C-alpha positions in Angstrom: 17.5 6.2 8.3 18.6 9.6 7.0 15.8 9.6 4.5 13.2 8.8 7.2 14.7 11.6 9.4 14.2 14.1 6.6 10.6 12.9 6.2 10.1 13.5 9.9 11.4 17.1 9.6 9.3 17.7 6.5 6.2 16.4 8.3 6.9 18.6 11.3 7.0 21.6 9.0 3.6 20.6 7.6 2.3 20.2 11.1 3.3 23.7 12.1 1.6 25.2 9.0 -1.6 23.1 8.9 -2.2 22.4 12.6 -2.3 18.6 12.0 -1.2 16.5 14.9 2.6 15.7 14.6 2.0 12.0 14.7 -0.4 12.0 11.8 1.7 14.4 9.7 4.8 12.3 10.2 3.0 9.0 9.6 1.3 10.3 6.5 4.6 11.4 5.0 6.1 8.0 5.8 3.2 6.0 4.2 2.8 8.2 1.0 6.5 8.6 0.1 8.9 5.9 -1.1 11.3 4.4 1.5 14.7 2.8 1.0 16.0 -0.6 2.2 19.6 0.6 1.6 21.9 0.6 -1.4 23.4 -2.8 -0.6 20.1 -4.6 0.2 19.6 -7.9 -1.6 16.1 -9.3 -2.3 16.3 -12.8 -0.8 13.2 -15.1 -1.2 13.9 -16.2 2.3 12.9 -12.8 3.5 9.5 -13.1 1.8 10.1 -11.4 -1.5 8.2 -12.2 -4.7 8.7 -10.7 -8.1 5.6 -8.9 -9.5 4.7 -7.3 -12.8 2.8 -3.9 -12.8 1.0 -2.4 -15.7 -1.9 -0.2 -16.8 -4.3 -2.5 -18.7 -7.4 -0.9 -20.2 -10.1 -3.2 -18.8 -12.9 -3.2 -16.2 -12.4 -5.3 -13.0 -14.8 -8.2 -12.9 -15.9 -8.4 -9.3 -15.7 -11.6 -7.4 -18.0 -12.4 -4.4 -16.7 -10.8 -1.3 -15.4 -13.1 1.4 -15.9 -10.7 4.3 -18.8 -8.8 5.9 -18.7 -5.0 6.0 -16.7 -3.9 9.0 -18.5 -2.1 11.8 -17.7 1.6 11.8 -15.8 2.8 14.9 -15.5 6.3 16.2 -12.3 8.2 15.2 -9.7 8.5 17.9 -7.6 11.6 18.2 -3.8 11.0 18.0 -2.5 13.8 20.2 1.1 12.6 20.6 4.1 14.8 21.6 6.7 15.4 19.0 9.2 12.8 20.5 6.3 10.3 20.6 5.5 11.1 17.0 9.0 10.6 15.8 9.1 7.3 17.7 5.8 6.3 16.0 7.3 7.0 12.6 9.8 4.2 13.1 7.0 1.7 13.9 4.0 0.7 11.9 4.1 -1.1 8.6 7.0 -3.6 8.2 7.7 -6.1 5.4 8.1 -9.7 6.5 8.2 -13.3 5.1 8.9 -14.6 1.5 9.0 -12.3 -1.5 8.0 -12.9 -5.2 8.7 -11.2 -8.5 5.5 -9.4 -9.6 4.0 -7.4 -12.4 2.5 -4.1 -11.4 0.1 -1.8 -13.3 -2.2 1.1 -12.3 -5.9 1.7 -12.5 -8.2 4.7 -12.1 -11.7 6.0 -12.7 -14.7 3.7 -12.4 -12.4 0.7 -11.8 -11.8 2.0 -8.3 -15.4 1.7 -7.3 -16.9 -1.2 -5.3 -13.7 -2.9 -4.0 -14.5 -6.6 -3.7 -12.8 -7.2 -0.4 -15.9 -5.8 1.4 -19.4 -7.2 1.0 -20.9 -3.7 1.4 -19.0 -0.5 2.0 -19.6 3.1 0.9 -15.9 3.6 0.8 -14.0 3.5 -2.4 -10.3 4.3 -3.1 -9.2 7.3 -5.0 -6.1 7.9 -7.1 -4.3 9.1 -3.9 -5.1 5.9 -1.9 -2.4 3.3 -1.3 -4.3 0.1 -2.2 -4.2 -2.6 -4.9 -6.1 -5.3 -6.7 -4.7 -8.8 -7.2 -5.1 -11.5 -9.8 -7.1 -14.5 -8.6 -4.5 -17.2 -9.3 -0.9 -17.7 -10.2 0.5 -17.2 -6.7 2.5 -19.5 -4.5 1.0 -17.8 -1.5 -1.7 -15.4 -2.6 -2.1 -12.4 -0.2 -5.4 -12.3 1.6 -8.0 -9.5 1.2 -7.3 -6.5 3.4 -3.7 -7.6 4.1 -0.7 -5.3 3.3 2.2 -5.7 0.9 5.6 -4.1 0.6 6.4 -3.3 -3.0 9.9 -2.4 -4.1 11.4 -1.4 -7.5 15.0 -1.9 -6.5 16.1 -1.3 -2.9 15.7 2.5 -3.1 12.0 2.7 -4.0 9.5 0.9 -1.8 5.9 1.5 -0.7 3.2 -0.2 1.3 -0.2 -1.0 -0.2 -3.3 -2.7 1.1 -5.1 -5.5 -0.9 -8.7 -4.3 -1.4 -9.9 -5.7 -4.7 -9.5 -8.6 -7.2 -8.1 -8.1 -10.7 -10.0 -10.8 -12.7 -9.4 -9.0 -15.9 -5.6 -9.5 -15.6 -3.8 -12.2 -17.5 -4.8 -15.6 -16.0 -2.2 -17.4 -14.0 0.0 -14.3 -13.6 1.2 -12.7 -10.4 -0.2 -9.3 -11.1 -0.8 -6.3 -8.8 -2.9 -3.4 -10.1 -2.0 -0.2 -8.1 -3.5 3.2 -7.7 -1.9 6.0 -9.6 -0.2 7.6 -6.6 1.2 4.3 -5.2 2.4 3.2 -8.7 4.1 6.6 -9.4 6.3 6.1 -6.3 7.8 3.1 -7.9 7.8 4.0 -11.7 6.6 6.8 -14.0 2.9 6.4 -14.9 3.7 6.6 -18.6 5.7 3.4 -18.4 2.4 1.6 -17.7 4.0 -1.6 -16.4 6.9 -2.7 -14.3 8.3 -5.8 -12.7 8.9 -5.4 -9.0 9.5 -7.4 -5.8 6.8 -7.8 -3.2 6.3 -9.5 0.1 3.7 -9.5 2.9 3.8 -6.6 5.4 2.4 -6.1 8.9 -0.6 -3.8 9.3 0.1 -0.3 10.8 0.4 -0.2 14.6 0.5 3.5 15.0 -2.1 5.5 13.1 -4.8 4.6 10.6 -5.6 6.6 7.4 -8.9 5.5 6.0 -8.4 7.6 2.8 -5.2 5.7 2.1 -6.3 2.1 3.0 -10.0 1.9 3.5 -11.9 1.0 6.7 -9.8 -0.5 9.5 -10.4 -4.2 10.5 -10.5 -4.7 14.2 
């Protein structure tokens, strides 16, 4: 709670300097910085956690046929909230829920970011600064669906939210493997480590503000 309050204050400073709306500034800080579950938090499978392995393999993603049509573009909506409303919004939005698994994570960059397979046809592609991931095609008890969100934690003090936008067919067959962007991976572990084993569980989609550069086109 204290850490989130500090993020709110930091975001309000950014708002005053850049002129960004307070709601967007606060929410962006919340979604691009690691959050904590508390020092005494225990990763219980009954709460939806799975263990994952993360790494930085040198391969190209082999694209699988997309399962969804390209989403219809919708006009942007201004988020002109008051500062009290913005602070309240920062405590809503993405939340982890359901069972978790131990998972391997890695990071990917460059041309591997292009043509995310969860869309049939979209001009959008993630960047190193996006908070998205690619998954292996099998090896899961309950494989997350395309365009769903995950909460990833390397211990209870380092957690981030990412959106599933691609498949990772080049990863080891039968493994629970999540390939993350550089910025999202670096919130959990140093890039030079290349790989890490973390806990992951499903998360609800944002309910406050949407950032297309972080997550891709919004599904309505």
